[in-house]
Each structure stands twice: as C-alpha cells, then as structure tokens.
Phi, psi and omega in degrees: 000122182281142180286324184239145173281317182224136168244113180272147176233116183187186178282130176269108187233137172264117178277137182237106189260132174219131174272131182231160175278167177300321180295319180294322177294317180300324181294336179285336184084002181283143174283128184303136174080005182268158170236121181231139175279135180230163178276174186297320182299315179292320181293324182298320178297315180296318182295325178296322177292318183292325182294339175288346181260010180055062183289165177258127180262129179223121179288134181190235199111154189304298182290328176302320177298322179293319178296320177298316182301311182292332177291320178297332180278351179116001178280167178256120186241155174221157182214138178241124179192190180230136173231163176270179180261035179259187183300324181287323177295320178295318178301316181300310181298316182295320182292318179293325176297317179295329180280351179076026180259128179291137183251119168264015185291132176268129175268118184258120185292142177061031177234160184263130177292144178295142178225152175230111176276119183248113177262117185255120180265166184301340179276008178077006178281149179246133175244121192237142171235119187244131171247110185294333180052222184285348178300332180284355177276352181309122186220177182304326182293342181270355182290123178269095185299321181297323180293319178293317179302327184275008185247151173284320182230142166257126182244114188257131179276131181299326182301334182294335177296339185289355173249093186300327184281291186280308187299314180294329175293322177296319180296314180299318180292319180296318179296320178300313180297317180299313181297321182289346185236018175066028180267128179288153186239124173248147185226140173241143179291322185075314180198151183298334181292337182295303178292342179279309185279326183245045189303311185299311182293319181296313183290331175295317178292320180299323180295341181255000185270159177260335187210135177241132170253131176205155172270181187298316181295316180295319180299318179295325178293314182292317187269354184057054183235166183264336182227163179298318181293319177295319179298317179303317179295315183291331183291345182296338179271352183257332184206141184301316182236145181208146170234125175246111178270141185225046175054232182293350179272005177088206184218145174259136187227134169222118181201125174049052175086355179257133175227129186199161167250129184246124184292151175275169175258121181299145179195171173254101185292145177249329180203117186280001181297132166087002182299313180294323178297315179297315180303311183298314181297317180292319180296316179296323176300314182300309185287343175268359180232030171076013179270133181302147184306316182294317178295323177297316181293321179297315178292324177296321176298320180296316179292323177298321177298317179298323180295315187279356175265012175224174176266128179121157188276353180210164178273141179254344180216146170082006185301312182294320181291324176296319179300312181295323177298316180293319179296320181295331183270347185270000000 
C-alpha cells in the first residue's frame, strides 16, 4: 500500500497576486501576457511596489499546485523542491503543512525563495515576473528517494528542465528511483519553450514516462503538428497516455485503453492562471481513486473552469464539492 498518491517534483514558488488596471500595467512597461525571468534585484523592486497594494500570497509552483489540488480532493500528496530561509520560505512551509502535504523540500540557508509576481488585468490576462531564487538549486542531492518509493505516481514539472546542470540531474535521479520501485511517471511540458529549447533532455524523460500533460501549443511543439487534434494523434507513438488541453475547445484524452475528446465548460474567465495545474491534479486524483478516465477528465475540466473564474492559481474553498458536482452530472 503506497503512502502517497502523487509525489511532485518542481519549483517551489510563492505567487504574489495583484489586480491592476490597463493603465497601471502600461506604466510598468511590461508586455501584456508575458512571463519573464528576472534576477533578485529587479524582483525586489517590483515586490516592494506590490506589497503597498496588499497582495495575496499563495504558495505554489506549477506541479505544486497540482499536488495541492489532488490533496484538496482527498488524495495523499508529497512534494520535492527548494525554498530559502526567508519570509516566503516560511510561508511556503507553513501553508503546505496546513494542507497536509508531505514536504521533501530542502530549506537552503541564506538563500531567497522563488517568487512570481502576477499582475492581473481586467481582461483576465496575467503578466508575470518570476525570480526562481533557490528553487533553481533543485538538484539530484535533494531527491527524497523514500518519498518517491512511497508514491503511486511521480509528477515532474517541465520548468525544471530549464536548469541543465542541477534540475536535469534531479529529474534523472527521480526517474531512476521511480523505475526501480514501480512508480509511474507523469510529465508536464509547463511551457512550449521547454520541449523546444531542452529537447534532448525532455524527450529522454518523455520516453520513460507513462503520462504526458500538455496544452495545445505545447502538444504541437512536441509532436511537430499544426493542430491540437493532429498533435494528439502523433503523440501516441511517444508516450502511452496523454492529455492535451485546448482551453474552451476541451481536452483530448488517451489513457489505459480509453480515447476521447472531453468538452470544456463555458465561462467568463477572470484569471487564466493555474487551469492546467488544476486539471492535472484533479485528473491524477481521479485515476488514482478508481474514477474512469473520461469522468476524471470531465470533472477536471469543471474544476479548471472554476479556477479561471477567480483570481489565483488554485481553489481555496469548495474543491471537493465541485468535483462531486461534476461527477454527478457526468
């Protein structure tokens, strides 16, 4: 009997959310809808400005958000990453403890925790400036082998590939432990630049994975295809199971003999942050708890819709009841 349903491996990031007007965004000089990595000095200036606006702090990171989602649904989650010994690192540890998620997270002394400043405009677009801080130090030495052994699934964040030295070593070590202990491996692209820029390492991991999560743009990048449906077809030769999410066009699913297209739920989005993270976490919860793949995907779509109709990358209330509502209607 496994102790954990999912063990996530990813960047430990504290998201800092502020809603701004179009004029306020224009005054920053940032290009709308972009995500750019910045150094600590630049991020510190931005954070000082945001804290005057009483921002909302939410511990996360892409795969961390997925682990949180499945935990909120009743699953048992674990997470491996790195935080600093600053105010943000303390916030991260305390929040995960309250969420009941086991931490394989290493606290690195005298280092800065990763942060993502998210500026949300009225059109629901997010403009992000991310300082990875110590999260980019995640390396093979930080892999908690016992935690992975005790899990049904290892879920790897694509962004970790962006650190060729330390991060890719962490991924290789985690995959090695998973294979030696019969732990299934799920992989997320995180962004289209990951399979494009770090193609060799990404495709090596994909060849060893059981399940890939990607959106339409990422799927087209990996499969060298023009459309989400074409990419979905081509991906069958690269990985046994795959989910391609395509926003309002729903999701394509192939898992354990089931192949389907699952419709999205119409909505008026307020903040597009976290839809894919929620989908992945909810889907993994479903398939680890005896829910059929199509029903899991349908309910995951419903939860993703709930996420983007609020500000923030995850739900703080009602996750389980929304899940049950979706299952009852499917």
